[in-house]
C-alpha positions in Angstrom: 83.3 111.2 91.3 86.4 113.3 92.1 84.4 116.4 92.8 82.0 114.4 95.1 85.0 113.0 97.0 86.4 116.5 97.4 83.1 117.8 98.8 82.9 114.8 101.2 86.4 115.5 102.4 85.5 119.2 103.0 82.4 118.3 105.0 84.4 115.9 107.2 87.1 118.6 107.8 84.5 121.2 108.7 82.7 119.0 111.2 85.9 117.8 112.9 85.3 114.2 111.7 88.6 113.5 109.8 90.1 110.2 110.7 93.6 109.0 109.8 95.5 105.9 110.8 98.2 106.5 113.4 101.3 104.4 112.9 102.7 103.0 116.1 106.4 102.3 116.4 108.0 99.4 118.2 109.0 100.0 121.9 107.3 103.4 122.0 107.1 105.1 125.3 103.3 105.9 125.6 100.9 104.9 128.3 98.3 103.0 126.4 94.6 103.8 127.3 93.4 103.3 123.8 94.0 99.8 122.6 91.8 96.8 123.3 94.7 94.7 124.5 92.9 94.4 127.9 94.9 91.6 129.4 98.3 92.6 128.0 98.5 89.4 126.0 99.3 91.0 122.7 103.0 91.1 123.6 103.0 88.2 126.0 106.0 86.0 125.2 104.0 82.8 125.4 101.5 84.1 122.9 104.2 85.5 120.5 106.1 82.2 120.7 103.0 80.1 119.8 102.5 82.3 116.8 106.1 82.0 115.7 106.0 78.2 116.1 102.8 78.1 114.0 104.4 80.1 111.2 107.4 77.8 111.2 105.2 74.7 111.0 102.3 75.9 108.8 103.6 78.9 107.0 102.4 82.5 107.0 98.8 82.0 105.8 95.9 79.5 105.8 96.4 79.2 102.0 92.6 78.8 101.2 89.1 78.8 102.7 88.4 76.6 105.7 86.4 74.3 103.5 89.1 73.6 101.0 92.6 73.4 102.7 92.5 76.3 105.3 91.6 74.2 108.4 94.4 72.9 110.6 94.5 71.1 113.9 95.1 74.5 115.5 91.8 75.8 114.3 89.9 72.8 115.6 91.7 72.9 119.0 91.0 76.6 119.3 87.3 76.1 118.6 87.1 73.3 121.2 88.9 75.3 123.9 87.0 78.6 123.2 83.7 76.7 123.6 84.8 75.2 126.9 86.0 78.6 128.2 82.7 80.3 127.4 80.5 77.3 128.6 79.1 76.8 125.1 78.7 73.5 123.2 80.5 74.4 120.1 82.5 77.1 118.3 83.3 78.2 114.7 86.3 80.5 114.1 86.2 83.3 111.4 89.1 85.4 110.1 87.7 88.5 112.1 85.0 89.4 114.7 83.4 91.6 112.0 83.0 88.6 109.7 81.7 86.4 112.6 78.8 88.8 113.3 78.0 89.2 109.7 78.2 85.4 109.1 75.9 84.4 111.9 73.3 87.1 111.3 73.0 86.6 107.6 72.9 82.8 108.1 70.0 83.1 110.6 68.3 86.1 109.0 66.2 86.5 105.9 62.7 87.7 105.2 61.3 85.1 107.7 63.3 86.5 110.6 62.5 89.6 112.6 65.6 91.2 114.2 65.1 93.3 117.3 68.4 95.0 118.2 69.7 97.4 120.8 70.2 100.8 119.4 73.9 100.7 120.5 74.8 97.5 118.6 78.2 97.5 117.0 78.6 98.5 113.2 79.4 94.8 112.4 76.1 93.7 113.7 74.3 96.6 111.9 76.0 95.6 108.6 74.8 92.0 109.2 71.3 93.2 109.7 71.4 95.0 106.4 72.9 92.1 104.5 70.4 89.6 106.0 67.4 91.3 104.4 65.5 90.8 107.6 63.0 93.3 109.0 65.0 95.1 111.7 63.7 97.1 114.5 65.9 98.9 117.1 64.9 99.2 120.8 65.9 101.8 123.3 69.3 101.1 124.7 69.1 98.4 127.4 65.3 98.4 127.6 63.8 94.9 127.9 60.3 96.4 127.9 60.9 98.2 124.6 62.3 95.0 123.0 59.2 93.2 124.2 57.0 95.8 122.6 58.7 95.2 119.3 58.5 91.4 119.5 54.7 91.6 120.4 53.9 92.7 116.8 56.0 90.0 115.2 54.6 88.4 112.0 57.7 86.5 111.1 58.1 82.8 112.0 61.6 83.5 113.5 63.1 86.2 115.6 66.6 87.3 116.7 67.4 89.6 119.7 70.8 91.2 119.2 72.9 92.9 121.9 76.4 93.3 123.2 77.1 92.1 126.7 79.4 95.0 127.4 79.1 97.9 125.1 82.0 99.2 123.2 81.5 103.0 123.7 79.8 103.4 127.1 81.2 100.2 128.6 77.8 99.5 130.3 76.2 96.0 130.6 73.2 94.7 128.7 70.4 93.1 130.8 71.1 89.7 129.4 69.2 87.7 132.0 65.9 89.7 131.3 66.6 89.3 127.5 66.9 85.6 127.8 63.5 85.4 129.6 62.1 87.5 126.7 63.8 85.2 124.1 62.2 82.1 125.8 58.8 83.7 125.9 58.9 84.6 122.2 60.8 81.6 120.9 63.7 83.9 119.8 67.4 83.6 119.5 69.3 85.9 121.8 72.6 86.9 120.1 75.2 88.3 122.5 78.4 89.9 121.2 81.0 89.2 123.9 83.8 91.2 122.1 84.5 93.5 125.1 83.5 90.9 127.7 85.5 87.7 127.0 88.6 87.8 129.0 87.4 90.6 131.2 84.0 89.8 132.8 82.8 86.9 134.8 82.6 86.1 138.5 84.0 83.5 140.8 85.4 80.4 139.1 84.4 82.0 135.8 86.4 85.2 136.2 87.7 86.2 132.7 85.4 83.8 130.8 82.8 86.5 129.8 79.4 87.6 130.8 77.7 84.3 129.7 79.9 81.7 131.2 78.7 80.4 134.6 75.2 81.7 134.1 71.9 80.3 132.9 72.7 81.6 129.5 75.8 79.3 129.0 74.8 76.5 126.6 71.1 77.6 126.5 69.5 76.5 123.2 68.2 80.1 122.7 71.6 81.8 123.1 74.2 82.4 120.5 77.5 84.2 121.4 80.0 86.0 119.1 83.5 87.0 120.2 86.6 88.5 118.8 90.1 87.1 119.2 91.8 90.5 118.7 91.0 92.3 122.0 91.5 90.4 125.3 93.1 87.5 123.5 95.7 89.7 121.9 95.5 88.0 118.5 93.3 88.3 115.4 90.0 86.6 114.3 86.5 86.0 115.6 84.2 83.2 116.6 80.5 82.2 116.8 79.6 80.0 119.8 76.5 77.9 120.2 75.1 74.5 119.6 76.7 71.9 117.3 73.7 72.2 115.1 74.3 76.0 114.8 78.0 75.3 113.9 76.9 72.9 111.2 74.5 75.4 109.8 77.1 78.1 109.6 79.7 75.9 108.0 77.1 75.4 105.1 75.4 78.8 105.1 77.6 81.6 106.4 79.1 83.2 103.4 81.8 85.1 105.4 83.0 81.7 106.5 82.6 79.7 103.3 84.1 82.2 100.8 86.8 83.7 103.0 90.4 82.6 103.4 90.7 80.9 106.8 92.3 82.5 109.8 96.1 82.5 109.6 97.6 79.5 111.6 99.8 82.0 113.6 96.7 83.9 114.6 94.9 80.6 115.6 97.9 79.5 117.7 98.3 82.9 119.4 94.6 82.9 120.3 94.8 79.3 121.6 97.7 80.3 123.8 95.7 83.2 125.1 92.7 81.1 125.9 94.7 78.9 128.1 96.3 81.9 129.9 92.8 83.3 130.5 91.8 79.9 132.0 94.9 79.5 134.1 95.4 83.2 135.1 92.0 84.6 136.1 93.7 87.3 138.1 94.2 89.2 134.9 90.5 90.0 134.6 90.3 91.3 138.1 93.3 93.6 137.5 91.5 95.1 134.5 88.5 95.9 136.5 90.5 97.3 139.5 92.6 99.5 137.1 89.4 100.7 135.4 88.0 101.7 138.7 91.3 103.5 139.6 91.1 105.5 136.4 87.6 106.6 137.1 88.4 107.6 140.6 91.6 109.5 139.4 89.6 111.5 136.9 86.7 112.4 139.2 88.1 115.6 140.5 88.3 117.1 136.9 84.8 116.1 136.0 82.8 116.9 139.2 82.8 120.6 138.6 81.6 120.1 135.0 78.6 118.0 136.2 80.1 114.9 134.6 81.6 111.6 135.8 83.3 108.5 134.7 81.4 105.6 136.2 83.4 102.4 136.9 82.1 99.7 134.6 82.1 95.9 134.7 84.7 95.8 131.9 87.7 97.8 130.7 85.9 100.7 128.9 85.5 104.2 130.5 83.6 106.9 128.6 83.8 110.7 129.0 81.2 112.9 127.3 82.8 115.8 125.5 81.2 119.1 124.3 81.9 118.5 120.6 83.8 116.4 118.1 86.4 119.2 117.9 87.0 119.2 121.7 87.3 115.4 121.7 89.9 115.5 118.9 91.8 118.3 120.6 91.9 116.5 124.0 93.1 113.3 122.3 95.9 115.2 120.5 96.9 117.0 123.7 97.0 113.6 125.6 99.2 112.1 122.8 101.6 115.0 123.0 101.9 114.3 126.8 102.6 110.6 126.2 99.1 109.2 126.9 97.1 107.5 124.1 93.4 107.6 124.4 90.4 106.9 122.2 88.5 109.6 120.4 85.0 108.6 119.4 83.0 110.9 117.1 79.9 110.5 115.0 79.2 108.1 113.4 81.3 105.8 115.7 79.1 106.9 118.7 75.5 105.5 118.6 74.1 108.5 120.4 75.8 111.1 118.3 77.7 112.6 121.2 81.4 112.8 121.0 83.4 110.9 123.7 86.8 110.1 125.0 87.2 106.4 125.6 89.7 105.0 128.0 90.4 101.3 128.1 92.0 99.9 131.2 94.5 97.1 130.9 95.6 94.4 133.4 99.3 95.4 133.0 98.9 99.1 133.8 101.1 100.0 136.8 99.9 102.3 139.6 102.3 104.9 138.4 101.0 104.8 134.8 97.5 105.3 136.2 98.5 108.2 138.4 100.6 109.9 135.6 97.8 109.4 132.9 95.1 110.7 135.3 97.3 113.9 136.0 97.6 114.5 132.3 94.0 113.9 131.6 92.8 116.1 134.6 94.8 119.0 133.3 93.4 118.6 129.8 89.8 118.3 130.9 90.1 121.2 133.4 91.3 123.4 130.6 88.3 122.7 128.4 86.1 125.8 127.7 
């Protein structure tokens, strides 16, 4: 085993795929274009104070699984207000977004369920497909026609279509309206991961409530939504939203809910405070999108000559294609040295196998931070071979 581990380490090093956790320090002076704290709520005093009050009242942990003694009033209030925010009938909170996806997919899957999934689905969904023991087919990214082709040959009595509303690497939107029509035609469940959409997407009175809220998909019997509490909500945990019947099924069948210690009360309280802020301060979602567009515009001069571009997206994520994994890592390190933190996505984290820089806009970025970070990144990109 030791020799095999050494060979694996050498391969990663040779391919420029070594990953190491980077330890942040409190009050560091970086421009943050890497984290998923889209609305700036991770350090919001109202969110932090809610978490501190929950620790004082309930202690540091949930103490057990949700079905034993790990459910508090905070968990139930969070589930109710999450469902209302997203326009769904019911919600069930898990201890992470990863476990929420695994829980719902395995509980709805099995040999009698065909899963038809977008090829850019997140790793948490892919792991759920594998654990579900369902026949799984992947369709061309964002192609409703290709998904329809796969469903046409279905032999299984049940079917599940799996997508992200906003994709985590490219930041592009899924054609969820067309996929809902497909789900209705084939009596399938449309599973939509709103991890990068909740708190950021939405229009009109539904700004910040995600891609589903305020549309024909909200509360639709064929639609199931998953979400994370650790991105726009600035906390920790995940949730599955759908019908009350689905919630009851998950409570009894989702192994990642039944056999896992419940979400810590502090995280539940923090997420609940964040849900209320998103509801009451929809301007934050608009700020994210404006700042994302400003980043794209600021980087355009460095990319035009290379035949590339950063296209403004509906959400926070901006993606820049890089020549290689090595160049992506070098650019990330150079930006870090200059005081700008950006994301470095290399295989296997990128579904298309192409290394990318990922920039995430936040509502709390100032015009000067955007201007300064774009100046740093333009210089780095212009110096690429």
